[in-house]
Phi, psi and omega in degrees: 000150184269065184243165183303129181285352177251045181298331178296345179269001177220170172291132173298138186253136175238141182238120178252128180260110175106122184265039169290182182292323180293319183290312184289327174295315175302312178306310189290323181288325171292328177293319184293330180281356173101015176274157168276123194228135173229137177240127179254127179229134179292324187277187179261002178210161186270173169117333183058234180279012167229048184254174178226129181238163187248140175199118182044055173076010177240140182246115184255132168291124188293325182208277176303139181229002188229120182253111176245177178091021181258009174295168188310320182257014182288173183292320181289325175293320176292315179299317180299326178286322177301313187274341184069049176235170179240129178280144172275065188233158168212161184298149168286178175289188202289338174254126174298317167200167181244129178263121183253108173257160173307106177095358180205150173231123192246125180267125171276078179296142178281336178280133184296310183296320177300321179288323180292322174296326184292310178294329178292330180285321186267324188230064188304334180279357189264006192298320180289327175299311185294324179299319179289326185291317181299319185291315182287327179294319177306316182292320182296316186286333180289319178303309187296324174294344174257019181053044181298110192275112178221139346288148183295135188252005184198164171301322185293320181288323175299323178294318174303321178302311182296318180294333182277351177296136175229160179311317180296334177298333185290339182289339180275348187303314183291356180254355183302325182250016184249164178260165179293329182301330184287345179270340182298155180295153183293325184275018185307129182271162176304324186290314180290319177296324180294322177295311177305311180304311180303316179291319179297321193290329181279344186236337182244349178060030175208153180272181187294333175300331185242331187293138179295139183295323180286319173294318177302322177297327183289314185292325176300336180272354185308322182297342175264016195234061168064050178281132183233161162265135183258125179296134182082353180112168186298334178301345181296332178294311176299310178305322175298319177292324179293311185299323174300318186288316179296317181296337183255018171092004178269166184247135171230113185247118176276169184052036177229091178271124176288126182247346179204159178234125178275134177234151173222114181043060176078007178233155175279134177254318188196160169240157185236132183262178179291344175266015176064022173275139185246130183233126171257152177204175174268326184226144182234138173236127177253111171283070195223166165272168181298323180292321180300315180294322181297318180296327180284326182283329184060225180296348181271354180302131179299151182303322180298322178287322179294320180290319178303306184293344180269342185241341179288141172291145176297159169286171175295165168245177178225143171253125191239137167249127173258116187237128168264133182206160176293147175288152176228114185301340181286342178279094187278320183264149188266340182232137186221150171227124181247121172258119184287311183221119189287345185262004182247160173304150189266023173252184179045048171099349179279340172235127189229132170258131184239128183229137179248141172291146181304140178298341185250016174262100185287350182279341187275321189200156176304162181297131180095004183230164176219165170253159179209142174237118180247132189219148171214145178297145178200162180288117177292324185291323182297311185299310185296327178290322183291322182294331184271319184274324187210079181309323174295318176293328180291319179292319178296315179297320177297323179297319183288324179285330171299314172302317176300315178291321175297323179297319179294318177303324186287334176293314180283320186233087180303136183090001181297311182306321182286339182271349189291133175247337184208136175229138179225102179279145176225140182240171171314323180294324176294320179292322176303317185289315190275327186257343180073014176273125182315125185064002179071028183293138181223162166096342188090176185279144174307128181278080190255332183210134177297335183287336175264356177300135182266136174263188187275348181293143187242350184098354173248142192293325184246027178232133181232158174258151163225178184106188181288358182276340178262148178299139006273007164072257195310147179077154179295329171299308179305312179301317178302313174311304179303323181281334169302317180292317178297321178300322177294315177300316182287322179269348180076030178211165179263143179252113178219154176303146179302135182079356184303140176282001178272359186297000000 
């Protein structure tokens, strides 16, 4: 590689494209390891798909609205201990969220015993399923706590895999190639399958027929794994990382959209921004999707990346409503999931996730008001094609989906419609414009098979991906796990809390 031959005489330089949670986590860890770090972000604020934006005295979460992974051994807690920072978070009320099915309301209690009583009440025949789910989830979380690298990207990581195996890990072997559907009771009713599918879709991007059993068991356990409310909105996680980076001598530059990447003989040499600024570094990290990276590389994209982006199915898109509304004291819980029809697919408005800002968070809305984000899975390709081909039909479709989501909100939160003061609809085309993600894809790849899990390698020797595209993908917790791993690959060391028994 055409790098300075005297690297040992100066600090290694890392350039991170994108100030999402993955990019900022990697940047902070490399800075902690003594590297010189620069983060380039196209927007005017950090967070990417886990950011918070301001409009007419309301602060709205741009995408992600639920923050998990703050349990003592969780990804966010471990990162905070490594960096010596504190997150602006507090526990949610006793239910992480409430699921509304036709004729029943199920609370996702954070307390394990209370949750067990809940599922026995609503689905008494499902006890064996949940027992197996808890066993597999414990194995999955144990593996993640030891930075279990999958798929291995180096000889060192292959060694880590072998060292990370425990006798209990072997109990998961029969489920490595199975789906969650194979674990469901034979007498599963439509309402129970819809309940499981709805939980999996928001966290694994796939329903039980496709979602991997081991991964799916872990995400079904998320309500019991340190779900928190972030003061001021989800963007507080990214903003905390930016402050830490700047305080410790790193750079985070906004309004710097990378438009191209220069390569020389299989390595990255520099990136060029839309302001015609050129940044050189020794190592590069892209908080990007594979399609986003391909677009920046152009004809320099490695053959493997070209083949991947030509054959992989796009991720999901999201239709979202950002709503400012008057507070209603009867709305006790801040997160809800509504399934309108258990016999229909759970996308395109049939399953809606609704988040309310805490009533006592003055940073989110004026006194007496709250913000709310409503979202449903949708086809990113369809929306983008329609926005380009037929603006009138695109506007009509937005109106139809707005009505669907408001109808779902009324199921969970009676009086919602009458309380609305402001509505900002967003489609995958909206996400494509503001996040620069091709097609506005969000949420990561569906976790259907461990053999199809994507690692951080790109085909270029000194460039890695972070973010929801790499395993374990979905959620700020999953993205943080992936970033801890990538930082270790780049720096050639493991990042663990001081005194951790995971060393």
